[in-house]
Each structure stands twice: as C-alpha cells, then as structure tokens.
C-alpha positions as CSV (number, residue, x, y, z in Angstrom):
1,X,33.6,20.2,111.4
2,X,33.9,19.9,107.6
3,X,35.1,16.6,106.2
4,X,38.2,16.9,104.1
5,X,37.6,15.3,100.7
6,X,40.3,13.4,98.8
7,X,41.7,15.2,95.8
8,X,44.0,14.4,92.9
9,X,47.3,16.2,92.2
10,X,45.3,18.8,90.3
11,X,43.2,19.5,93.3
12,X,40.0,17.9,91.9
13,X,37.8,16.1,94.4
14,X,37.7,12.4,94.0
15,X,34.5,10.4,94.4
16,X,34.0,7.2,96.4
17,X,36.0,4.4,94.9
18,X,38.3,6.8,92.8
19,X,42.0,6.9,93.4
20,X,45.0,8.5,91.8
21,X,47.9,6.1,91.5
22,X,51.5,7.1,92.2
23,X,52.3,7.2,88.4
24,X,49.5,9.7,87.9
25,X,46.9,7.4,86.4
26,X,43.5,6.7,87.9
27,X,41.7,3.7,89.3
28,X,38.1,3.1,90.2
29,X,37.3,0.2,92.6
30,X,33.9,-1.4,93.4
31,X,32.3,-4.6,94.6
32,X,29.7,-6.6,92.7
33,X,26.5,-8.1,94.1
34,X,28.5,-11.1,95.4
35,X,31.0,-8.9,97.1
36,X,33.9,-9.5,94.7
37,X,36.3,-6.7,94.1
38,X,36.8,-5.2,90.6
39,X,38.8,-2.3,89.2
40,X,39.1,-0.2,86.0
41,X,41.9,2.1,85.1
42,X,42.3,5.2,83.0
43,X,45.0,7.8,82.1
44,X,42.8,10.7,83.0
45,X,40.0,11.4,85.5
46,X,37.5,12.2,82.7
47,X,38.3,8.9,81.0
48,X,37.9,7.1,84.3
49,X,34.5,8.6,85.0
50,X,33.3,7.7,81.5
51,X,34.2,4.1,82.4
52,X,32.4,4.4,85.8
53,X,29.2,5.3,83.8
54,X,29.7,2.0,81.9
55,X,30.1,0.1,85.2
56,X,26.9,1.6,86.6
57,X,25.1,0.9,83.3
58,X,26.3,-2.7,83.3
59,X,25.2,-3.2,86.9
60,X,21.7,-1.9,86.1
61,X,21.5,-4.2,83.1
62,X,22.8,-7.2,85.0
63,X,26.0,-7.4,82.9
64,X,28.8,-9.3,84.8
65,X,31.6,-7.3,86.1
66,X,34.2,-9.9,85.2
67,X,33.6,-9.6,81.5
68,X,36.8,-7.6,80.9
69,X,39.0,-10.7,80.8
70,X,36.7,-12.8,78.7
71,X,37.5,-13.5,75.0
72,X,35.4,-15.0,72.2
73,X,37.4,-18.1,72.6
74,X,36.5,-18.4,76.3
75,X,32.8,-18.3,75.3
76,X,33.5,-20.9,72.6
77,X,35.1,-23.3,75.0
78,X,32.1,-23.0,77.3
79,X,29.7,-23.4,74.3
80,X,31.5,-26.7,73.4
81,X,30.9,-28.0,76.9
82,X,27.3,-27.0,77.1
83,X,26.0,-27.5,73.5
84,X,23.6,-30.4,73.2
85,X,21.2,-31.7,70.7
86,X,23.4,-31.6,67.6
87,X,24.1,-34.6,65.4
88,X,27.8,-35.7,65.9
89,X,28.9,-34.8,62.4
90,X,27.2,-31.4,62.6
91,X,28.9,-30.7,65.9
92,X,32.3,-31.8,64.6
93,X,31.9,-29.6,61.5
94,X,31.0,-26.6,63.6
95,X,34.1,-27.1,65.8
96,X,36.2,-27.6,62.7
97,X,35.0,-24.3,61.2
98,X,35.6,-22.3,64.3
99,X,39.1,-23.7,64.9
100,X,40.0,-23.3,61.3
101,X,38.8,-19.7,60.8
102,X,38.1,-18.0,64.1
103,X,40.1,-19.4,67.0
104,X,43.7,-18.4,66.0
105,X,43.1,-14.7,65.5
106,X,39.6,-13.2,65.8
107,X,38.8,-15.6,68.7
108,X,41.3,-13.8,70.9
109,X,39.3,-10.6,70.8
110,X,38.0,-9.5,74.3
111,X,34.3,-9.3,74.2
112,X,34.4,-5.8,75.9
113,X,36.1,-4.6,72.8
114,X,33.8,-6.3,70.3
115,X,31.4,-4.2,68.2
116,X,29.0,-5.0,65.4
117,X,31.4,-3.4,62.9
118,X,34.2,-5.8,64.1
119,X,32.1,-8.9,63.2
120,X,31.2,-7.3,59.8
121,X,34.9,-6.6,59.1
122,X,35.8,-10.1,60.1
123,X,33.3,-11.6,57.6
124,X,34.5,-9.2,54.9
125,X,38.1,-10.3,55.6
126,X,37.1,-14.0,55.1
127,X,35.4,-13.2,51.9
128,X,37.8,-10.7,50.3
129,X,41.2,-11.7,51.7
130,X,40.9,-15.4,52.3
131,X,38.4,-16.0,49.5
132,X,36.1,-18.1,51.7
133,X,32.9,-19.0,50.0
134,X,29.6,-17.6,51.2
135,X,28.3,-21.0,52.2
136,X,31.3,-21.6,54.4
137,X,31.0,-18.1,56.0
138,X,27.3,-19.0,56.6
139,X,28.4,-22.0,58.7
140,X,31.1,-20.0,60.5
141,X,28.4,-17.4,61.4
142,X,26.1,-20.1,62.7
143,X,28.7,-21.2,65.2
144,X,29.9,-17.6,66.1
145,X,26.4,-16.4,66.6
146,X,25.6,-19.2,69.0
147,X,28.9,-18.6,70.9
148,X,28.2,-14.9,71.3
149,X,24.5,-15.6,72.2
150,X,25.9,-17.6,75.1
151,X,27.7,-14.4,76.2
152,X,24.3,-12.6,76.2
153,X,22.6,-15.4,78.1
154,X,25.4,-15.4,80.7
155,X,25.3,-11.6,81.1
156,X,28.7,-10.9,79.6
157,X,27.2,-9.1,76.6
158,X,24.3,-6.6,76.4
159,X,23.5,-7.7,72.8
160,X,24.8,-10.1,70.2
161,X,27.3,-8.2,68.0
162,X,26.9,-10.8,65.2
163,X,23.2,-10.1,64.7
164,X,22.4,-9.4,61.0
165,X,26.2,-9.5,60.1
166,X,25.8,-12.3,57.6
167,X,22.8,-10.7,56.0
168,X,24.8,-7.5,55.5
169,X,27.7,-9.5,54.0
170,X,25.5,-11.3,51.5
171,X,23.8,-8.0,50.5
172,X,27.2,-6.2,50.1
173,X,28.7,-9.1,48.1
174,X,25.5,-9.9,46.1
175,X,25.9,-13.5,47.4
176,X,22.1,-14.1,47.1
177,X,22.4,-13.6,43.4
178,X,24.8,-16.5,43.0
179,X,22.2,-19.2,43.1
180,X,22.6,-22.6,41.5
181,X,21.1,-22.7,38.0
182,X,19.1,-25.6,36.9
183,X,19.9,-27.2,33.5
184,X,17.6,-26.2,30.7
185,X,15.8,-29.0,28.9
186,X,18.3,-28.9,26.0
187,X,21.3,-29.0,28.4
188,X,19.7,-31.9,30.3
189,X,19.1,-33.8,27.1
190,X,22.7,-33.3,26.0
191,X,24.0,-34.5,29.4
192,X,21.7,-37.6,29.5
193,X,22.6,-38.6,25.9
194,X,26.3,-38.2,26.5
195,X,26.1,-40.6,29.5
196,X,23.7,-43.0,27.8
197,X,26.0,-44.0,25.0
198,X,28.8,-46.5,25.3
199,X,32.0,-44.9,26.5
200,X,34.1,-44.2,29.6
201,X,31.3,-42.3,31.3
202,X,28.4,-44.7,30.8
203,X,29.2,-46.2,34.2
204,X,27.9,-43.0,35.8
205,X,24.6,-43.0,34.0
206,X,22.5,-44.8,36.7
207,X,23.5,-42.7,39.7
208,X,23.2,-39.3,37.9
209,X,19.9,-40.4,36.3
210,X,18.4,-41.3,39.7
211,X,19.7,-38.0,41.1
212,X,18.3,-36.0,38.2
213,X,14.8,-37.6,38.2
214,X,14.1,-37.9,41.9
215,X,15.4,-34.6,43.3
216,X,17.2,-36.5,46.1
217,X,20.0,-35.0,48.0
218,X,23.4,-36.4,47.2
219,X,23.8,-37.9,50.8
220,X,20.4,-39.6,50.4
221,X,21.5,-41.1,47.1
222,X,24.9,-42.3,48.2
223,X,23.3,-43.7,51.4
224,X,20.5,-45.5,49.6
225,X,20.3,-49.3,50.1
226,X,18.7,-52.0,48.0
227,X,16.2,-52.6,50.9
228,X,15.2,-48.9,50.7
229,X,13.7,-49.3,47.2
230,X,10.7,-51.4,46.0
231,X,11.1,-52.1,42.2
232,X,7.7,-53.8,42.0
233,X,5.8,-51.0,43.6
234,X,8.1,-48.4,42.1
235,X,8.9,-46.4,45.2
236,X,12.0,-45.1,47.1
237,X,12.0,-44.9,50.9
238,X,14.2,-42.1,52.0
239,X,14.9,-42.6,55.7
240,X,18.6,-41.7,56.3
241,X,21.6,-39.9,54.7
242,X,25.3,-40.7,54.3
243,X,27.7,-38.0,55.5
244,X,31.4,-37.6,55.4
245,X,33.0,-35.4,58.2
246,X,36.0,-34.7,60.3
247,X,35.7,-36.8,63.4
248,X,38.6,-35.3,65.3
249,X,41.3,-37.1,67.2
250,X,43.3,-39.8,65.6
251,X,40.5,-40.9,63.3
252,X,40.3,-37.6,61.3
253,X,37.7,-38.3,58.7
254,X,35.1,-40.9,57.9
255,X,31.5,-41.7,56.9
256,X,28.5,-41.8,59.2
257,X,24.8,-42.4,58.9
258,X,22.5,-39.6,60.0
259,X,18.8,-39.6,60.4
260,X,17.1,-36.8,58.5
261,X,17.2,-33.4,60.2
262,X,13.5,-32.9,59.8
263,X,10.5,-35.3,59.7
264,X,9.7,-33.9,56.2
265,X,13.0,-35.4,54.9
266,X,11.7,-38.9,55.7
267,X,9.5,-39.5,52.6
268,X,8.4,-41.9,49.9
269,X,9.3,-40.9,46.3
270,X,7.5,-42.6,43.4
271,X,9.9,-43.9,40.7
272,X,9.6,-42.6,37.2
273,X,10.2,-45.3,34.5
274,X,13.7,-44.1,33.7
275,X,14.6,-44.2,37.4
276,X,13.5,-47.8,37.7
277,X,15.4,-48.6,34.6
278,X,18.5,-46.9,36.1
279,X,18.3,-49.1,39.2
280,X,17.9,-52.3,37.1
281,X,20.9,-51.2,35.0
282,X,23.0,-50.8,38.1
283,X,21.9,-54.1,39.5
284,X,22.7,-55.9,36.2
285,X,26.1,-54.3,35.9
286,X,27.2,-55.3,39.5
287,X,26.0,-58.9,38.9
288,X,27.9,-59.0,35.6
289,X,31.2,-57.9,37.0
290,X,30.8,-59.6,40.4
291,X,30.8,-56.3,42.4
292,X,29.5,-56.5,45.9
293,X,29.1,-53.9,48.7
294,X,31.8,-54.3,51.3
295,X,31.1,-51.1,53.2
296,X,29.5,-51.1,56.7
297,X,28.7,-47.6,58.1
298,X,27.1,-47.5,61.5
299,X,25.6,-50.9,61.0
300,X,24.2,-50.0,57.5
301,X,25.4,-51.9,54.5
302,X,24.1,-53.2,51.1
303,X,24.4,-49.8,49.6
304,X,23.2,-49.4,46.0
305,X,25.8,-47.1,44.5
306,X,29.3,-48.3,45.3
307,X,32.8,-47.7,43.9
308,X,34.9,-50.3,42.2
309,X,36.2,-51.5,45.6
310,X,32.7,-52.1,47.0
311,X,32.9,-48.9,49.2
312,X,30.3,-46.2,49.4
313,X,30.5,-43.3,46.9
314,X,32.0,-40.0,48.1
315,X,30.2,-36.7,47.2
316,X,33.6,-35.2,46.1
317,X,34.2,-38.1,43.8
318,X,30.8,-37.5,42.1
319,X,31.5,-33.8,41.7
320,X,34.9,-34.6,40.1
321,X,33.3,-37.0,37.8
322,X,30.8,-34.3,36.8
323,X,33.6,-31.9,35.9
324,X,35.3,-34.5,33.7
325,X,31.9,-35.4,32.0
326,X,31.2,-31.7,31.4
327,X,34.6,-31.1,29.9
328,X,34.6,-34.1,27.6
329,X,31.0,-33.7,26.5
330,X,31.8,-30.1,25.5
331,X,34.9,-31.1,23.7
332,X,32.9,-33.6,21.7
333,X,30.3,-30.9,20.8
334,X,33.0,-28.5,19.8
335,X,34.8,-31.1,17.6
336,X,31.7,-31.2,15.4
337,X,32.4,-27.6,14.4
338,X,28.8,-26.5,14.7
339,X,27.9,-22.8,14.6
340,X,26.8,-21.5,18.1
341,X,27.0,-25.0,19.7
342,X,25.0,-25.9,22.8
343,X,27.5,-26.6,25.7
344,X,27.0,-27.8,29.2
345,X,27.5,-25.2,31.9
346,X,29.4,-25.8,35.1
347,X,27.2,-27.5,37.6
348,X,27.3,-29.8,40.7
349,X,25.4,-32.7,42.2
350,X,23.0,-30.3,43.9
351,X,22.2,-28.6,40.6
352,X,20.6,-31.8,39.5
353,X,18.1,-31.4,42.4
354,X,17.3,-27.9,41.2
355,X,16.9,-29.3,37.6
356,X,14.4,-31.9,38.8
357,X,12.5,-29.1,40.7
358,X,12.4,-27.0,37.5
359,X,11.1,-29.9,35.4
360,X,8.3,-30.4,38.0
361,X,7.4,-26.7,37.8
362,X,7.3,-26.8,34.0
363,X,5.1,-29.8,34.2
364,X,2.7,-28.0,36.5
365,X,3.2,-30.3,39.5
366,X,1.3,-29.1,42.6
367,X,3.5,-27.1,45.0
368,X,2.5,-29.2,48.0
369,X,3.4,-32.4,46.1
370,X,6.7,-30.8,45.2
371,X,7.4,-30.0,48.8
372,X,6.7,-33.6,49.8
373,X,8.8,-35.1,47.1
374,X,11.8,-32.8,47.8
375,X,11.5,-33.3,51.5
376,X,11.3,-29.6,52.4
377,X,10.1,-28.9,55.9
378,X,9.3,-25.3,55.1
379,X,7.0,-24.5,52.2
380,X,8.8,-21.2,51.7
381,X,11.9,-23.0,50.5
382,X,9.8,-24.8,47.8
383,X,8.1,-21.5,46.9
384,X,11.5,-19.7,46.5
385,X,12.8,-22.5,44.1
386,X,9.4,-22.5,42.3
387,X,9.6,-18.7,41.8
388,X,13.2,-18.9,40.4
389,X,12.3,-21.9,38.2
390,X,9.2,-20.3,36.6
391,X,10.9,-17.1,35.6
392,X,12.0,-18.4,32.2
393,X,8.8,-20.4,31.9
394,X,6.7,-17.2,32.3
395,X,8.8,-15.4,29.7
396,X,8.4,-18.2,27.1
397,X,4.6,-18.4,27.9
398,X,4.3,-14.6,27.2
399,X,6.2,-15.0,24.0
400,X,3.8,-17.7,22.9
401,X,0.9,-15.5,23.9
402,X,2.3,-12.6,21.8
403,X,2.7,-14.9,18.8
404,X,-0.8,-16.2,19.2
405,X,-2.3,-12.8,19.1
406,X,-0.1,-11.8,16.1
407,X,-1.4,-14.9,14.3
408,X,-5.0,-13.9,15.1
409,X,-4.4,-10.4,13.8
410,X,-2.9,-11.8,10.6
411,X,-6.0,-14.0,10.0
412,X,-8.3,-11.0,10.5
413,X,-6.3,-8.9,8.0
414,X,-6.5,-11.6,5.4
415,X,-10.2,-11.9,6.0
C-alpha cells in the first residue's frame, strides 16, 4: 500500500519537517544535536528550501541553530563579561568606543544578516558622515573585531565579517598617507628659539625640550617623577606611564598609572646636555616660586612636570599650548615682513617624538639603538619611521653628490 505524501495547496510534495501554514506561508522545523526545536519561515516553498540548505550547511559546519536571534550587541555584552587581560583604562576606553559609536544603531544588527560589506559600509559611514578620525575608527575596529571573533569561537558565525575591513577603509581613504610629519631642522630651531626667550611661553620650554630630545611618549613625560631621573649619571628610567580615561560610573574621568604595555617600553634613556639643562631649569623654577607636587595617582607622586596648582599635566593641555605657541610664533615671524618666511607647521606632542627619531636618523644612529631608546617592541616600527625619516635625507645627499661631480668636472675643464 503506497504511503500518501503531504502536499501543499499547489499539490507539491512536502519533505520531512516542511509545513504549509494556514496563511499560505511555509515553515521548516528541525531539532539540533541537543534536541532543541528550531524553525525557519518563508513566503514560498523555493525560498524555504534555500533556507533548509543553509540549515544543513550550518549543522555540518557546527554553527549554532539559535544564531537567528543574536545581535552584535548580544555578542558584545558576552565579550565584556569574558574579556580578561586588558589594563583597566584600555578596557574602559574600548567599552566607551563601542557604546559611543556602535551600540545604538549598528550593534542592533542580527549576526545572521551581517556581511563583510555591511562592516565596510559602517566604517565608511563613520569616516564620511560622522567625520570620525582614522585612529578612532582603528580603536572601534579593535573592539568590534574581537566581539565578532567571539561569535566565530562560539559557533554563531562561520567567519569574522570584519576581517580586513579596516585595511580596506585606510586604502580607500588614503589614511596611511596622513602620517605625522617631523619638524625640519630649521622648524625645530625656530620652535626652540621661540620658547627659549623670555616671554609668556618660556614656561613651556623644559617639558617640550625633554619631549623633543628624548623621544619619550607624552604619557611617559607627564608621568615622570624626580626619582625616575639621575642628574649625576645623566639617565632617565622609563618604567610607567600616566593616562587619562573614562572610568565609568559616577567617577567619569580621571588619571591612572599604567605599567608599559611591552617590556621594551621599560628602558633607560641617556640625557643629552640640553635635556639635563631643561630638568635643572624646571627644578629651579619650582623652587623659586614655591611650587610643589600635590597630585597622588595610584600611589605615585613627586611628578616633575606639574601645573600651577601642583597637579599633573594633561596631554590635552599640552596640545592646546602647542597650538597657541605655533600661532604666536608664526605671527611674530610674519610681523617681520620677510619674503617667503619660515613658519611652524601644525604639529602635536607626538610629532616631537617623530622629530627626535628623524634627528637620530640624520645623525646616523644605529637602528637597534634607536629601537631601544624609543621603546619599540617591534623593530619593524622603527624601520618604518626610519624609512620615512630618511627620504628627505637621501634626496639632499644625492643633490650633494651631484654638486660634487659637477665641481669635479669644472676643475677638469679648467685644467
């Protein structure tokens, strides 16, 4: 006796698990390995069977059947619970970036609907519509990639849709070409001379001189204590960094002390004579005006570079000071009515680190020594800066070589 097969209203035979609902749509039911029931729905039988193929494919690949209701935010909340090993300020910064840029809109996307092109479009939206800087998008990507990678590890996703998305964004927007430019020798001399003379900005001379002639990061400079330097031996012991971050909760923002991220960042830097002079100048000034450090950050105190209230210096304050210095220095130059005057370009604290690196390249300092002084864990980072810094040097050397041979030819012709 033949078994009568179930059919839909059009007379088509339905497979096991397939059903036509009273409203004419279709449903496919199945159980996962743990015996839990799941369903998918479609308007047509062909559409349903296409989804059935995805169900079978997911089962073979070990993808979880309950992925349909999972959003990016769901993965993020799980990531927050599981993530370990990050420094507190780094973790807080990551959470701030996600909540600020991802959670409210893009984070509600269901992961079953997420494609590589969606992540790329989201990054383009941040860059083009919200005018978010490349460095900020870089941090957002760091968090989002880890969140989606958790989805891969937990068998919700077959692959990470954010793979290579940041690289594509930088290539499309030429973000890699927007690198910090070091000051030229002439620009650096103009900057130093402007700070060295008596005036409203002379107070900034010590900290920017130390920054410019040690290559230290701004957090290392602002976190430096008197006990971290030895003026007799002429060395600086870099063993921590001062950071400012959003703490969350009622205490929104504040300073903290971090140990260096890598072992290479813990280093001893020899003082150049002008660096030692800058420290002594700062010490003499504080003694003269009776200024003492009142700040205590995670048990650290006795900071060298402090503000007029005895508190630690803020990186944002230093960058604002630089903008005013650049502005007024250039006004002073322009007031002299010189033809084609040399002006200071726009630059930041970190540009002074690049400037120091460039001066070391021009002086022929060994790359390994440069790596140790700058605290780079990866020699490739030093080599990249070295390559950029020596482009202009190579050009000037070739011009000098050309002039040398022209002079030689001139002497032969005379002879």
